[in-house]
N, C-alpha and C positions, 0 to 999 in steps of 0.2 A: 427435603429442601435441597435444591441444586446448589452445587458449589459455585459461588459467584465468579471465580476465575475460570470456570469451565464453560461459561455462557457463550453463546454466539456473539461475536462484536460486529456491529455495523455502524458505519458513519460516513461523513464526507469530510475530506480534508483537502487542503492545497499544498502544492509544492512547486518547485521551479523546474524549468526545463533547461537542457543544456543546448543552447542555440550554437549551430555550427556555421562556419563561414561558407562564402561562396554559394549561397542559395540552397544549400543542402537542407533536408528536413530536420526539424527540431525533434530531439528526443528527450524523454523523461530521464532525469538524473536517478540512478538506481538508489543512491544514499537518500535522496529526498523521498521517494516512494517508500523506502524502509522506514523512515521517520514517521511518515504518514500511518503506517500500519501500527508502530509503536505508540503513537498518539491515540489512535482509535481504540486499540485493544486495551491499553492501560486505562484510558478514560471510561470505557464501557465496562470493564471487568475487574479492574484493579490488579491483573497481572501484567507484568512489565517485561516483554520479550526482549532478549539481548542479542539474538542471532538471526535477525531477519535478513533474507537474502532475496533480492528482486533482480530481475534480468536487466541487461543493458540493451541499447538499441531499439527500445520501444518508441514508435513514432508518437509524438504529442499531438494526437488527433482525437476529436470527440468520437466516442463510441469504441475507441481502442480497448481491448481487454487483455490482461495478463495476470499471472499468479505470482505472489511472493511466498516464501516458506519460512517458517520459524518453529522453534520448539516451545510448546506450550506447557500447561501446567502438568506436573508429574512425568516431564520428559516426553510427552506425547507429541508427534509431528502434526502441526497445523498449516493450513493454506489460507492465505488472505487473497481473495479474489478482488481484482482491482479493475475498475472501469472508468474511463475519463469521461467526466460529465461536462466539463467546460475548459477551454483554453483562452487565456487572455494574455497575450504577450509572453512573458516568461512565467506566468502562473498557470498551473494546471489543477483543476478540481477532480478529486476521485470520490467514487462510491466504493467503500471498503467493506466486504463481507468476509469475515473469517470463520473457519470451521476446522474440526479436526480432520485430518487427512486420511 
C-alpha cells in the first residue's frame, strides 16, 4: 500500500496576481502560487509542505508554465509544475501537478 503522503498531488487552485502600474504585464505573486501548492498537496495527500519556493516575474497569462519546489515526505525534494489555466482580473487559476524531483 502506497504511503498517502507520497502520492502525486494534482489539482486546480486560484491565486491573485500582482498588478503593476503603467500598463506593464501582470505577474503571479510567488507567495500566492506557493499557497496554491500547499493547498493542493495537503488537500490531496495530507502532507503539509512548509518551504515552497516559486519564481517571481511569471507573467499572468493562460498557458504560462513554471515550477515551484518544496521538501516532501522524508525530506525528499519535490517539484510542483504549475500551468495557468485562467486569468480573470486579479484571479489566476492553476493546474498543479507535483512529483518527486
